[in-house]
Every structure is written in structure tokens, then in C-alpha cells.
N, C-alpha and C positions, 0 to 999 in steps of 0.2 A: 169352497174347498180349502183355500188358503187359511181362512179364519178357523176352520175346524182343525186343520193340521197345526196351526199356531197354538190353539188351546191344548191340543194333545201334547205338544212339546213342553209347554209350561207345566202341565200336570205331571208329566214324566219326570221333569227336572225336580219338581217339588216333592214328589213321592219318593224319589231315590236321591235324597239330599247328599248322602255320603259319596256316592259314585259321581253325582253331578259336580260336587266340590273337587273331587280328585281329578276329574277331567278338565274342569275349567281352570283350576289352580295350576295343574301341570302344563296346560296349554299357555296360560298367562306367563308362567316362568320361562317357558321355551321361547315365546314371542319376545319377552323382555330381553333375554340373552341375545337372541338373534338381532333385535333392533339395536342394542348397544354395539354389537359387533359391526352392523351395517353402518351405523353413524361413524364409527372409527374408520371403516373402509372408505366411506364417502369422503371423509376428511383427507385420507391418504391420496385418493384419486383427484382431489380438488386442488392439489398443490400447484401454485403458480397460475391458476386460472384467471387471476385478476389481470394478467398481462394480455392486452388485446392482440399483440403480435406473437403470442405463444408458439404457434405452429411454425413460425419462421425464425425463431431465436435458437441459437446454438452456443455452446461453449467449446473452446478448443482444448482437446486433450492430446497428449503425446505418448506414443509407445516408444520405449527405449530398451534396446537389447544389451544386456551385460552378462558375460560369462554364461551364455546359454539360456538365460532367463529373460523374459520380456516384462518390463515394469510399465505401468500406466500412470502418468502424472498429469496433474491439472495446471502445473506451472509452465509458462511460455516465455519466449524472448520479449523484451520490452519494445522492440521495433516492429514486431510482427503485425499488430493490429492496423496501423496506418498503411503499411506496405500492402497488406491483403486488400484493403478497400480500394486502393488505386490500381492494383495490378490484376486482380482475379475477377473475371466477369461473373455477374450474378450476385455479387455481394453489395447490399444496399447500405450497410452501415457496420461499423465496428466500434468497440469501446474496450478500454483497459481499466482494471482496478487492481489496487494493491491487495494484499491479504488483509482481512479484518484486523484492525488495531484498536486496542483499548487506550484511549488518550485522556489526559486530564484537561478538563475545561474549567475556566474560572471567570467569575465576574465579582470583583471585590473580594470579600471573604468567603463567598460561596464557591466551593470546588466540588466537581463531580466527575467521576470516570464514566466515559461513554464509548461505545464500540461503533466503528464505522470504517471507511476507507477513502483513499484517494482515487479519483476516477476521471475519465474523459467526460466532457459535457454531453457527448452522444448518449451517455447512459440514460438520460431522461427522454431522448427521442426513441430509444429502443424499448426500454422497460416502462410499464405503466406506473408512474409515481405521481399521483395527483398532488398539486400544490394548493395549500389553503391560504398562504400568504406569499407574495412575490410570484415570479414567473419562472418556469423551468428554462425558458430561452435565455434568461439573464442570470442563471444560477452561478455561472463561473465567468462573468463578464470581466472580473478583475482577479489578479493572481491570488492574493490572500483573502479568499472568500470561503464561506462555508454555508451549507444548507443543513437544517436540522429537522428532526421529527417533531410532531406535536407533543409527544411525551417529554422530550428533552426541552422543548420550548416552555412547557408549563413549569418544569422544574426551575428554570432560570427567570422567566419573564411573567409567570402567572397567566392571567387572562388577557394580556396585552395583545391588541389586534393590529399593531403597527410595528412589528418586530424588524422587518427588513431595514437595513441601515444601521442597526445597533451593532456594537462590537463585543467580541468575546475573546478571551485569551486562551491559547492552547499551549500546554506544557510550561506554563508560567513564563513564556518567552514572547511569542509573536501575537499581535492583535489581528484578529480576523473579523471581517465584516459579514454579518449574517444577511445573506441575500434572499433567503426563502425559507419557508416552513412547509414540509410535506406531511401528508397523512401517515400515521404509523403504519409500518409494514405489517401485512396480515400474518397471523401465526402460521398459516400454511403457505409460506413463501420460502423458496430455497435461498433467495438473497435477502438478507435482513441487515439493516444498518440504521443507526440513529443520527449519523452525520456523514457528509461527503464533502470533500474539498478537491480542487483541481489536481489532476495527475502530475502536472508540471512541478508542483512542490515536492512530490515524492521523487520525481526523476532527477531533480537538481541534487538531492542528497544521495542518490544511488546511480552514479554515472556508469557503473558496470552494466546497466541495462542496455547500453548501446552495443553490447557484444551479443551477436546472434547465437553464440554457443552457451550463453548463460540464461537460465530460466528463473524468473522471480515474480512474475505477475500473472493475473488471470486475464484471458482474452475472450470476448464475447462477439458473436457475429449475427447480423440480421441478413437473411437472404431475400432477394427480390422474389415476388410471387412467381411461381412456376419454375424456379431454379431447382435443379436436382442436386441434393446433397452429395450424391455419388460423384457427380462431375467436379464439384469443388474438392472433394476428398482426393480425387485423382491428381489434381494439381498440388494439393497440400503435401502429398506423400513425400516428395523430394524438395519441398519448398525451402526448408532450412538448410539442407545440404548444398544448395546452390549458392548459399551465402556464407556457410561455415562448413568447409570441406570435411572436417573430421567429426562433425556432429552426428549423433546416432538417432536423434529425435525424428519420429515419423508422426506429424500432426494429423488429426482428423476431427470431424464435427461430432458433437454429442447433442442431440435435440433436447430442448427444455422439457419435452414430454417424458424424457427418460431420466432427468436429473434426480428425482426423488425415488423412483421405484426400480430403475434398471441401470444403476450406476456402478455395479460390481464387475470388475475385470480380472481375469486370470490368464496369465501368459499372453496378454494383449488382446484377448477376446472377451466380448461382452457376454457375461453368463447369467445375468439377472440382477439380484440384489434384494431390496426390501419387498419386492413384489411376491417373493416366495412366502413371506410371512402373511401378506395380504391374502394370497390364495389359500393358505392354510386356515386362516380364521374364517374366510368365507365358507370353506368346507365344514368347519366346526359349527358355524351358525346354522347351516342347513341340516346338519346331523342332529343338532339339539332340537330343532323344529320337528324333525322326523321322529325322534325319540318321544317327544310329547304327543305327536299324532298316533304313535303306536299304542300309547296308553289308552287312548280313546277307542281304537280298533279292538284292542284286547278286551276291555271292559264291556264294550257294546256287544261283541259276539259271545262273551262268557255269560252275559245276562239275557241271551236271546230267548231262553225258555220263558222268561217273565213276560215277553211280548208276543209269544206264539199265538195266543188266542186272539189278540188284537189283529194280527196279520190274517189269521184264518177267517175271522168275521168279515174283514174288509174284502178278502178275496171272494167269499161266498156272495157278498153284496155287489160284486162286479168290478172291484178295483183291479186295474191293470198292474202288471209288474212294474212298468215304467212309472206309474203313479206312486207306488210304494217306494221305489228307488228315490224318486224326487223328494218324497216326504222325509225319508231317513237322512238323505244328504242335506236337505234343508235344516233338519235338527242339528246336524253336525256343524253346518255353517253358522247357525244361530248361536250355538255354544262357543264357536270360535270367535264370533263377533263380541260376545260377552267377555271372553278371555282377553281379547285385544283391548277392550275398555279397561279391564283391570291392569293389563300390562302397561298402559300409559301411566297409571298411578305408580306402578313399580319402577318404571323408567325414571320418572321425576324424582322418586326417592333415592334411586341408586346413582343417578348422574353425578352428583357432587363427588361421591367416593370414586366412581369410575374415572372421572376427569382427573382426580388426583393421581390415580393409579397410572393412567396413560399419558399424563402431563399434557393434556389438551384442554380446550375450552368448548366442548361439544354441547349442543342444545337439541332438544327433541324437535323444535321448530314446527309446531303444529300449524303455524300460519303459512308454512311452506306447502303448496299443493302437492308437490312431489312426495313429501313425507306422509301426508294424509293418504294419498293414493297408494303408497307402498304399504302402509298399515292395512288398508282395505284389501289389497291384493294378497298380503300374507294371511289375513283372516279367511279369505275365500279359498286360497290354496290349501291352508291347513284343514278347512272344512271339507274340501273335496277329497284330500288325501285320507283324512281320518274317517270320513263317512263312506268312502267308496266301497270298501270290502264289507263292512256291516250292512250297508244298504243292499248289496247284491246277495248277501247271505240271508238276511231277514226276509227279503222279498221272495226268496225261493222256497219258503216253507209250503208244504202240501197241507191244505186245510183238512183233508181226511185224517192224516196222522194227528193233527192238532186236536180235533174234536173226539177222536177215539182214545186220546190220552196215550197214544203210542209214542215211543221214543223216536225222535227224528234222527236222521242220519247226519250226525254232526262230527264225524271223525276227522274230516278234512279241516273243519274249523278249529278243532282242538290242536291238530298238528301245526296249523298256521299260527295259533296263539303261542305255542311253544317256540316256534321259529322266531317270532317277533321278540319274545322275551330274550332268547339267545342273542338276537341282533343287538338289542338294547345293552345287554351286559357285555357283549363283545366290544362295543364302542366304549363303554365305560372303563373296561379293563385296559384297552389300548390307550385311552387318555391318562389313566393312572400311571402306566408304564412310561409313557412319553414324558409326563410331568417329572417323574423321578429321575429319568436319564438327563433331561435338560438341566435340572437342578444339579446333578452330579457333575455335568460338563462345566457349568459355570463355576462351581466351587473348585473343581480340579484346576482350572486355569487361574482362578483368583488365589489359590494356595500354592501356585507354582513358585519354585525357587527363582527369583528374578535376577539374582546375582548382585543385588545391592539391597539396602534396607530402606524401604519406603516409609516406614513408620517413624513418627516424630520428626519428620522432615517438612519444612515449610518453604514454599516458593514465593518470591516476590519479584515484580518487574524491576529491572535495574534502571529506573528512571532518574531524572534530575542529576544530582551529584553523587549518586551511590558509587559509581566506578571510581571517581576521583578521590572519594573519602573512604574507600573500602577498608584500608588498614585501620583507620580510626574506628569505623563502624564495627569491624570485627573485634577489636580490642575491647570496646565498650560492651559489646554483646557478651563476650566471655566473662566480663566483670560482673554481669548481672547474676551469675551463678546458675542460670537456667539454660544456658546455651553451651553446647559441647564444641561446635565448630561452625564455620561459615565459609562460603565459597562463591565464586562467580562462574557463569557458564553462558555461552552464546546460544545454546539450544536447551529446550525443555527436556527434563530427565526422561519422561515417558515417551515423548513423541519424536525427538530429534528432528530430522527432516532436511537438513542442509547436506548435500552430497555432491561429489564430483568424480570424474574419471581421469583426471589429469595427474594422478600420482604414478610414479614408476620406481622400480628398484632393479638391482642386478638380477638377471635371470628371468625377468618378466617378459612374456611374449608381447612384442610391440603391437601385434595385430589384435590382441585380446583386450576388450574393454571391461574394466572392473569398477563398479560403482562403490565409492567409499564415503561413508558419512564422516564429516570432520567437525569436531566441537572445539571451540576455543575457550579455555578454562583458566582459572587461577590455580596456583600450585596446590591448594588445599582441597580441590574438588573431589578427587577420588577417595580421600580419607573422610571427607564430610558426608559423602553418600555411602560410605562403607562398602565400596566396590572391592572385590577380592582380587589379589594379584596371583598370576600363575608363574611369572618369571620377572626378574629384574626389580626395579625400584620405582618409587614415586618421584614426582617433581620436587625439587628442593627450594627453588625460588623463581621469581619472575624472570631471572636471567637465563632460565632454561628454555627460552623461546625457540632455540634451534634444536630442541630435543622433542621427541614425541613418544606417546604411549599408545599401543595398539591393542586390539582384542584378539582372542585366540583364532577367530575366523580369518582375520587378515594375516595373522602370523602363519597359519597353515597355507594360505595362498602364496606366501613369500618363499615357500620351499621347505625342505627338510632342515633339521637342526634348529638351534635356538635363533629366534629373531632378534634377540637383544644384541645391540652393537651394529646391526645392519643399517644401511643408509637408504632413506626414502627421498625421492626427488619430486619437487613440484616446480615445473619449468626450470629456472636456474637456481632455485633454493634447495639446499640440502638439509635434511633432518636426520638425526640419529635416534634409533629406537633404543630407549633406556628401560622399557618395561612392557610387559604383556599382562593385561587383565583377563580374567576369566570372562567368557561370553555372558552377557546379561541381556535381558529382554527389553526391547524398546520398539516403538512403532506398532508392529503386528504382534499382539500379545499371544497369538496362537502359533506363531511361526518361529523359525530359528533366527539367531542373531545375524545381522548383516555385517560386512566389514566396517570397522570403526577405528578412528584415529583421533587422539586428543593432542592439541597443540597448546602449549603454555603461553597464551597471549590473551589476558583478560580484558584488554582494551576494547574488544569487540563483544563484550558480554551483553546479554539481554536479560539475564535472570540472576537473582541473588538467592542462594540456598542457605537455610539456617537449620542446623541440626540441634534439636532440643535434647537435653539429658533425659535418659530413659525413665528416671524416677520423678520427673517433674510434672506437675499438673499443667496441662496445656493452657488453660485460661490464665493462671498466674504467670506462666512464662510469657504469654502474649502481652500481658499487662506490663511486664518489664521491658519487652522488646520495643513496644510502640514508642515510648519517649526517646529511645536511642535513635530510632529511625526519623522521628520528627525533628530532633535536634540537628542531625547531620544532613537531612534532606528536607528543609523547610519548604512549605508550600505544597507538599505532596501528601495526601491522606494515606494513612497506614492501611494498605490493601495487601492481603496475603491469601494463599491457598495451601491446604495440606495436600501433600503428594498422594497420600493413600486415598483421599477423597477423589482426586483426579483419576486415580487407578480404578476406583469403583465405577466412575462415570463411563469409563471405556466399555463396560459391560452392560450399559443401560438397556440396550435393545434386547440382549439375551435375558437379562433379569426380568424385563417387561414380558417377554414371551413366556418365561417360566411362571410368572405370577398369573398371567391371563390363562395359561394352560391349567394351572391349579384351580383357578376360579371356575372355569367352564367345565373342567372334569368333575368338580364337586357338584355343580348344578346338574350335569348330565346324570350323575349317580342319584341325586335327589329325585329328579324326574322319573328315572327308571324305577326307583324304590316306591314312588307313589303308585305306579301301575302294579308293581309286585304286591304292594299292600292291598290294593283293591282286589286283585286276583286271589290272594290268600284269604281275604275276608269272604269273598264269594264262594271259594272252595269249601271253607269251613261251614258256610251257610247251607250249601248243597248236601254236605255229608253229616248234617246234624243227627239224623236217625242212626246212621252207621256208627257215629261216635257214641251215641247213647247205648246202642247194643254192645259195643266193645267194652264200655265201662261196666255195664251190668255183668258181662262175662269175665270181668276182673282185670281189664287192661289198665295199666298205670297212666298217669298224666304224662310222664316222660315219653312213654311208648306212643301214645296218641299224638303228642306234639311232634315227635320224630316222624311219624307216619305222614302227617300233613305237610311237613317241611321237606321230606325226601325228594319229591318230584321237582320242586323248585330248585333245590340245591343241585340236582343233577343238571338242570338247564344252565346254571351258573358255571358248573364245571366244564360243560361243553363249550360255553362262551370263552372260558379261559383257554381251552385247547386251540380254539380258532384265533383268539386275540394274540397269543404269544408269537407266532410267526409273522403276523401282520405288523405288530409293533416293532419287532426286531428289524424287519425290512425297512420300515419307515425311519427308525432311529439310526440304523446303519447308514442309510443314504444321507441323513441330515449331518451326521458326524463327519462324513467325508469332506464337508466344507471347511473343516478345521484340521490343520496339520498337527496340532498338539491337542490330542483328544483322549478320552477314556476308552477303555474296553467295556463292552456290554457284559455285565455279570449275570449269571444264571439266577442268582438269588433275587434279582429285581422282579423277575417273572413270578417266582414263588410268593414274594411279598405282595405283589399286586393281586394275584389270584386269591391269596389268603384274606386280603383286605376286602375283596369283592364278596367272598363267601361270608365273612363276618358281618358285613353290611346287610347282605341278604338274610342271614339268620336273624339279626336284630329286627329287620323289617317284618319277617314272617312270624317270628316267635310270639309277638303280642297277640296275633290272631289265633295262632295254633294253641297257645296256652289258654287263652280265653275259651276256645271251643272245648279243650280238654277238661277244663274246670267246670263246665256247665253241668247243671243238674240233669242226669239222664232221664228222670221221670218227666221233666218238662219236654225234653227232646223227643221222647217216645209218644207223648200225648199231643203232638203238633196237629194230628189229623183227627 
């Protein structure tokens, strides 16, 4: 029986090549899309899985309430980690790390910037960091030591297998002993670094870390097996207040399992994060598979009359309905398996481009039993879904109707086919609308008036002698003719990040905590960044260190009337407000500006900003800037960043979501159109005689083509009516995540509907026009 059914399946595939191709190709494209999405999803869920203690590792976050709003920060006090380990039951280990720092390493004439941090040695007991040279236990046996990654080791030492004990210079100052080489951190790791040195080095340079009210490092915790995070959180809630009475920080644990996908907080509550995108694309993967399966169901039921006699004969010869169902489902599974084989080829061809798009290094991993099993399960699932209804429909044919040539009652099948076409195009239109709105939202924010000019602005790290030689550097940069201005700042223009609540002024409610970002800058900073003033004046010289400039948000908090001339206090220090700048966007690009204060004190600067002249070619300008920097800051390679590139990187996730949405919307439409093309071809074939008669009676080609297209276009219109409210609801909810967002315009729905109709017309028209142009003599002589 199996052999006969297999032969029948092969004959049917070969006899109906066009429909077989449409089914197999559509399924292959659908499986390929779904597989690519599932590979991406697998990578997202696999973050940090290399850590053996993953389920017991936590980071410490803090909720801090200011002016009626709760902020969530990942910075913690420097003394917190050792205190927690010794005082809180259930904590097995703790470690501290500085924020990632890009530092200059050198051996002789070879100099390279690498990113890493300062950490406690417990880091290697808690996190799984395999060493290939040296031992983790001896990593920080001496103060000036450093462990480096394999990648970094290869850059400096090549294939040397005896690196521990060799020295390397950091920041052209101190010699450090390389005590170990560890394996490169996986791409899907939340903590990535190419070097690590003892925390004590960082602590000596930052003595303010002894203050329990100051947050400046990251703290990680390992719980003992069986310890309840809730019990630790209960102790942590007032842990800092017991040591710093006026502190507002409320620490809590965040599991490593949540670092990648559930790290978004609003008003102090965990609301999700990247997991929302993962869920969205999982849904898209299954929808695309379903659309591909629908093509099979539609074409199989539409061509049911071609197989009516086969079913009739088998029933007369005693075939049971279950046997026929098994045969047709088996055919569907067989076609699905062929489609999966083709999809493997498609995935291999598409992976390089897809990896570039999602910035990952995914592989199909056919040697992974889980991946092979997943492909087989997808094939079986698609076969069962695609073949279920056709199998039930075909196996229900009455042999009496078949052999008498009577028309079978297939009204329900026709309605189901129409419903499935409506479903396909509903999903396609929803994806088109979502794609347009996501693109609009990203462009809306990217074109937002930031309050400063990010174009032609270069950011450099203020390393080495840049601060000491700033006056000379600035003068020489201006003399190049390519530079308009230069300035120093302690904070990055786009991100800021350093803030405090210890400023006060006359009339301020002493019980009210207000978080203020403070940036220490050189006098030229606001003019170099082209920040606009609302009141007052700019700094005039470094001597203005007792004067400050604030933004409009802070000025409004200080009360009615002009803020210029008012006094702001920080402990015993008094500052006079000399200017108010218009609010500009930093940190949260979708939100409003937070209170901000500029102090004229460039000695604490971390960044040098260089403003290029607007009519200058960037490459030529950089060629002139580089020798100036190398002359005044020898030993440091010329390393820079364009601020507008940094700005674009902020929207990397949204841009990626938009690109993926466009890609999968396009593929969903293509798959839907394959089915529509097959149905149009079959409809034209069924109505061959009718078309011939109409042509003989004088019907024009246009009229006949319109007649054949009308039913399908009605289905697309119905799909649009259903898709419009669905897509509005989905996009309305998505936009609520952003405080600075677009309004959903009505023309987006009209455009998406018109686009869907146009695509459907182009798909159907080739078959409709071909049928309309056929010779009616041949059409009427078919029997």
C-alpha cells in the first residue's frame, strides 16, 4: 500500500508540475523564513548560557525616587559588595566591576585600544571564564596585573604559548604583568571584556567610592543553592539607608536570566524589554509558515475535481476513509519534506546576508541534533496542517456523484478557500502597515530637534595630555582651516549619565529630591556643540568655575521668573546661574530633557569635542586633525567617533526591527501571491469554455480579464477591512512604549490597502490576460 501511494504521489507531482512547484517553493520559502527567525530567537534565548552558575547569578539594581518619578539604575556604592557577602545570609559570593573602559595598551611601538574593566578576583569564581594560559586563581595575585583575551593576546604576542609573566604597558604609564589568557567571550554574552585588572587599582584613583551615597560601579551576586531572592531583596530594600541616612536608593536583585530579555523598567517596575521583539518575531515565523501551508490547502482543494475519479475508484475497491486521509496527508508531508530540503539550501544562501542584517554569527548547525529534529518537526507540522483539510475534503467524495459526472457539493470548500485567501492578505496588509509605522517612528525621532547640532561633530577620548595641552591643541586645530571650534566635557554629549540630588536653591522644598545631571566643561563647550540659549550668556573663561549654566527644565523647577542671577548650592559651594540653555535631548531619545547643569571646570573632562566647518570634506579634515593630535598627545593613536554615527547607533534595535519587518512582510506577500497565482491559473483553466463563449459573443479582453480578477480583488478588499483595525491596535500599543511618538495617520492604511490590491492585480493579471487572449476556437473544441 505504501509503495502504491508513494508512486501515486510522485506521478501527481510530476503531472502537475506548476502546482507542485508553487506548493513546494512556497513551503520552502516559508520554512526558510521561519528557520532564520528561530535561529535568531535561539541565539537571544541562549545569552549567558555558558555560565555554569547562571541560575544563581544576579546583578544589583537600584530604584531611586525623584520628584515623583522612580528611576532604575545599575550603578551601586563601592562598599556594597564586600558588605553584602559578610552580612547577608544566603550570599555565596560577590564581585565588583568598573564600567567598561577603552584603554591604550602598548608593547614597544605596538599600541592598541582594548575594552575591559577593573574587577574583584571573585569574578572568575562566579562567572565561567575559561583560561587557556595561566590560572584564574592566580589572576590578580599581584596589584599591577592584567588578564587578557585570546584575541588580544594574538594581537600582541602572536602564537606564543607562554604569555603569563610578560609585561604590557597601560596608558603609556604603568607596566602590568600579564597573569593569564582567557577564551574570548562568546558573542551571546551580556558581560564582554578583553582585559581585566584588580579592582583595587580603580579604587585608589576613585576614593569617593567609600561614600555609601555615591554610585559608580556594578555589583554582582552569587546566591547559595536554595536561597530565595525575595528574602535577600527584603534585606536589601533598606540596606543603603542604614549606612547613608539621606540616600534614596532601594537595591534589588536582577537574575542573569533576565539581563538580556527582561531588563526594561518603568517607574521602578520590570515591564519586559527585548523579549517583546522576540515574541513578535516568533509569531511572525509561525504566521509565515501558516501562510505557506494555506497555499497548499487552497491549491489542493481547488484542484479536487482532478482527483475525484481516483478517490471514487479507490472507494469502490474498498478503500476506507481513514486510508484515503492517510494517503493525502502523507502526500502533504512528503511535499513538506522536499520543501525542507530546498529550504536548507535557501538558508545557507541567505545566512551571510541575514547575519549582516542582525549583526550576529548564526549558523544552520546541521550537526546539531536539535536543529535537525526541529527541521523534521517543522516538516511534519507543515504537512499535517497543510494536508489536513484537503485530506478530509477529498476523502469525503461520494463515488456515485463522481461516476455519474454530477457536480459535487463543494460550496463549503470554496468558502473556506476564500476565507484562507482573506487570512493570507489580512496578515500581509497588517505587516505592510506595521512596517510603514515602525519606519515613520524611527525617522520621526531621528529627525527630532535635539537642541544642538550633532552633524560635523567629532568626539575623542581626553586621554594622555589632552587636558593639559588643550589650549595649544585648540589653537592648532583652528589653524588647520578645517575646524570651527573645540571643547572639553566630562560627559558624552548623547548619553550624559553623571547626576546627583545634592544641589539646592532658595525656595527649594528640602524634603523633595531632584536628580540633576552635572557636566563639567570648558568655556567653549556650548558654542562648539551649537546649543541654543534661552536666557543669559555663555561662559567667558576658565575663571567662571563658580558660575553655572542650566537648562530650561531645571530653571522651571527653580520657580517663576528668570533663573539668571539665582544661586545654586552644593554643600558649602555656591554657584551663580549666568545662563539658561534650551532643553536638548540626551540619554532617552524618546523622552523629555531631565534637569541639567553645566559647571565650567574642564580639569575633570573625559571627552574632547571638535566641530568641523560645515563646508569641509570630513576625510580631508581628519587628515589635518590627526597630526595635531599626535604631536600634542604622543603615544596615543588617533581614535575618534562622529556624534551623528553614535546617534544612529542608539536606534539600532528599532532600525533592525524595521528592516526585519520589511523583509518578512515582503516574503509573506510573495508567498501569498504564489497561492493567488495558482488559484488564478486554476480558475482560468476551469472557465476556459466560458471565456471562449464570451469572446465569440463579443466580450473584450479587458472585460474578460476584469471578470476573472473581480472575485480575487474582492477578497483582498475584505482583507484590508479586517487588517486596518488589527494593525491600528497593534501599532497603537507599540507606540505607547515611547513618550515621543508619531500619530497614526489614516493615509497609511489607504497606502497599504492600495499596495496590496496592486500586488494582487499584478499577480492575477498575467493569468487573466493570458486566458482572455486565448483562441476561442481551441477553447470550445476541448471536448
